[in-house]
C-alpha positions as CSV (number, residue, x, y, z in Angstrom):
1,X,28.7,10.2,7.1
2,X,29.0,8.5,4.3
3,X,31.9,9.1,1.6
4,X,31.2,9.2,-1.8
5,X,34.3,8.2,-4.0
6,X,35.4,10.5,-6.6
7,X,33.3,10.6,-9.8
8,X,30.6,9.0,-8.7
9,X,27.0,10.3,-8.4
10,X,24.9,9.8,-5.2
11,X,21.7,8.1,-5.6
12,X,19.7,8.3,-2.4
13,X,16.8,5.9,-2.8
14,X,15.6,2.7,-4.3
15,X,15.7,2.5,-7.9
16,X,15.8,0.4,-10.9
17,X,18.1,0.8,-13.9
18,X,16.5,2.4,-16.5
19,X,17.6,5.2,-19.2
20,X,16.3,8.2,-17.1
21,X,18.7,7.0,-14.1
22,X,21.5,6.9,-16.4
23,X,20.6,10.2,-18.3
24,X,20.3,11.9,-14.9
25,X,23.2,10.4,-13.0
26,X,25.7,9.0,-15.4
27,X,27.3,5.7,-15.7
28,X,29.2,5.7,-12.3
29,X,26.5,5.3,-9.7
30,X,26.4,5.1,-5.8
31,X,23.3,4.2,-4.6
32,X,22.5,4.0,-1.2
33,X,19.0,2.1,-1.4
34,X,18.6,-0.9,-3.2
35,X,19.0,-1.3,-7.2
36,X,16.8,-3.8,-9.3
37,X,18.3,-5.1,-12.7
38,X,15.2,-6.1,-14.7
39,X,15.1,-7.6,-18.3
40,X,14.7,-4.0,-19.7
41,X,18.3,-3.2,-17.9
42,X,20.1,-5.7,-20.1
43,X,21.2,-3.4,-22.9
44,X,22.3,-0.7,-20.2
45,X,24.6,-3.0,-18.4
46,X,27.5,-2.6,-20.6
47,X,27.4,1.4,-20.2
48,X,27.8,1.1,-16.4
49,X,31.4,2.1,-15.8
50,X,31.1,1.6,-11.8
51,X,28.3,0.5,-9.3
52,X,28.4,0.7,-5.8
53,X,25.0,-0.4,-4.1
54,X,24.8,0.2,-0.1
55,X,21.6,-2.2,-0.4
56,X,20.5,-5.0,-2.0
57,X,21.0,-5.6,-5.5
58,X,18.0,-7.6,-7.1
59,X,19.2,-9.2,-10.4
60,X,16.7,-10.8,-12.9
61,X,17.6,-14.5,-13.4
62,X,18.0,-14.0,-17.1
63,X,20.9,-11.4,-16.5
64,X,23.4,-13.1,-13.9
65,X,26.0,-13.6,-16.6
66,X,25.8,-10.1,-17.9
67,X,26.0,-8.4,-14.6
68,X,29.1,-10.5,-13.8
69,X,31.0,-8.2,-16.3
70,X,29.7,-4.9,-14.2
71,X,32.5,-3.8,-12.0
72,X,30.1,-3.5,-9.0
73,X,30.4,-3.6,-5.5
74,X,27.2,-4.6,-3.5
75,X,26.0,-5.1,0.0
76,X,24.0,-8.1,-0.8
77,X,22.9,-9.8,-4.3
78,X,19.8,-11.2,-4.9
79,X,18.8,-13.1,-8.1
80,X,15.5,-13.0,-8.7
81,X,13.7,-15.6,-10.7
82,X,11.2,-15.3,-13.1
83,X,7.3,-15.2,-11.5
84,X,4.8,-17.0,-13.4
85,X,2.4,-16.7,-10.7
86,X,0.5,-13.9,-9.7
87,X,2.4,-11.7,-7.4
88,X,0.4,-9.1,-4.8
89,X,3.0,-6.8,-2.7
90,X,3.7,-3.6,-1.1
91,X,0.0,-3.1,0.0
92,X,-1.3,-2.1,3.5
93,X,-4.0,-5.0,3.5
94,X,-4.8,-7.8,1.2
95,X,-7.8,-10.1,1.4
96,X,-7.6,-13.6,-0.2
97,X,-10.3,-15.3,-1.2
98,X,-11.4,-18.4,-3.2
99,X,-12.4,-16.2,-6.4
100,X,-8.7,-14.7,-6.2
101,X,-7.2,-18.2,-6.1
102,X,-9.3,-19.4,-8.7
103,X,-7.9,-16.6,-11.0
104,X,-4.4,-17.4,-10.4
105,X,-4.1,-21.1,-11.7
106,X,0.1,-20.6,-12.0
107,X,-0.2,-19.8,-7.9
108,X,-0.2,-16.8,-5.9
109,X,2.8,-14.8,-3.9
110,X,1.9,-12.4,-1.5
111,X,5.3,-10.0,-0.2
112,X,5.6,-7.4,1.8
113,X,2.3,-6.5,2.8
114,X,1.0,-5.4,6.4
115,X,-2.2,-7.7,6.8
116,X,-3.1,-10.7,5.1
117,X,-6.7,-11.7,5.7
118,X,-7.4,-15.2,4.1
119,X,-11.2,-16.0,3.8
120,X,-12.9,-19.0,5.1
121,X,-13.9,-20.2,1.7
122,X,-9.8,-20.9,1.0
123,X,-9.6,-24.8,1.9
124,X,-6.1,-25.5,3.8
125,X,-5.0,-27.7,0.5
126,X,-5.4,-24.6,-1.6
127,X,-2.9,-22.3,0.4
128,X,-0.2,-25.4,0.5
129,X,-0.6,-25.9,-3.3
130,X,-1.0,-22.2,-4.5
131,X,0.1,-19.6,-2.0
132,X,3.3,-18.4,-0.8
133,X,3.7,-15.6,1.9
134,X,6.7,-13.6,2.3
135,X,7.5,-10.7,4.6
136,X,3.8,-9.9,6.1
137,X,3.4,-8.4,9.4
138,X,0.4,-10.2,10.2
139,X,-1.9,-13.3,8.3
140,X,-5.5,-13.2,9.6
141,X,-7.0,-17.0,9.1
142,X,-9.0,-19.8,10.6
143,X,-7.5,-22.4,12.9
144,X,-8.0,-24.8,10.3
145,X,-5.9,-22.4,7.8
146,X,-3.3,-22.0,10.3
147,X,-1.1,-25.0,9.9
148,X,-1.1,-24.5,5.9
149,X,-0.4,-20.8,6.5
150,X,2.4,-21.5,9.0
151,X,4.2,-23.7,6.2
152,X,3.8,-21.6,3.4
153,X,4.8,-18.6,5.3
154,X,8.6,-16.8,5.6
155,X,9.0,-14.0,7.9
156,X,5.5,-13.3,9.2
157,X,5.3,-12.1,12.6
158,X,2.0,-13.2,13.6
159,X,-0.7,-16.1,12.1
160,X,-3.9,-16.6,13.7
161,X,-7.6,-15.1,13.9
162,X,-8.1,-11.2,14.5
163,X,-8.8,-11.8,18.0
164,X,-5.7,-13.7,18.4
165,X,-3.7,-11.4,16.6
166,X,-5.1,-8.7,18.9
167,X,-7.4,-6.7,17.1
168,X,-9.9,-5.3,18.8
169,X,-13.7,-5.9,18.6
170,X,-16.5,-3.8,19.1
171,X,-16.9,-0.4,17.3
172,X,-13.0,0.3,17.2
173,X,-12.8,-3.3,15.4
174,X,-15.3,-2.1,12.8
175,X,-13.7,1.4,12.5
176,X,-10.1,-0.2,11.8
177,X,-11.7,-2.4,9.0
178,X,-14.3,0.2,7.8
179,X,-13.3,-0.6,4.2
180,X,-14.5,-4.4,5.0
181,X,-17.8,-3.1,6.9
182,X,-21.0,-2.9,5.5
183,X,-23.2,-0.1,8.1
184,X,-26.8,0.8,8.0
185,X,-27.7,4.1,9.4
186,X,-31.5,3.8,10.1
187,X,-34.3,4.3,12.7
188,X,-35.6,0.8,12.0
189,X,-34.1,-2.1,10.2
190,X,-35.9,-5.5,9.5
191,X,-34.0,-8.5,8.2
C-alpha cells in the first residue's frame, strides 16, 4: 500500500519528464518507478512544484545545477554523463563483431541486455580499448576474450563460452539460436 500525499498526481511507471507528462499529470508528481531528466527536460524543470520519485531519478549531467532548485524527494539519484560512444541497450540478444566495433570509433556500451555474443574476430585488445558491458545476464565469448570481458564488465552474471554458460547443444541449441542459424531442407546436399 502506498500513501500518495495530497495534491500529487500518481504515475505508476518509468517515465521521462516531457511536456506530455506535465500536461497529463500536472506539476506535482508522485512517480512509483524511475524518472529520466534529459537535456530536453531543462525548460520544464522550473514548472515542477513538487516531485517524489520512489525509484531512481536519472539526471543528465548538464541539468545537475538546475535540478537542485526543484523540491524533490528521490529514492536514488544517478547523474548520467553524455555518451559519445554508441549505446546498445535493452535488447534480448546482441551480437558484437569486428564490423560493429570498427563502426564505433568512440567506443561501445552494451547495457541491460540478456545475452551478448562476442564473435571470434573481435580481439581482446579491442574489447579492452573500446567496449564496456553493464547489467547483462550472460556474455558468450572465446577463452582468449574472457579475461578482457571480465575486466570491462559490471554486473554480469555469466561470462564464457556457450557450453560453459549452459546453453544446450544439438537441435535444442539450434532452435534457441534460430536467428543465427542457417538451415537447409533438401533430399541431397553437396558442399
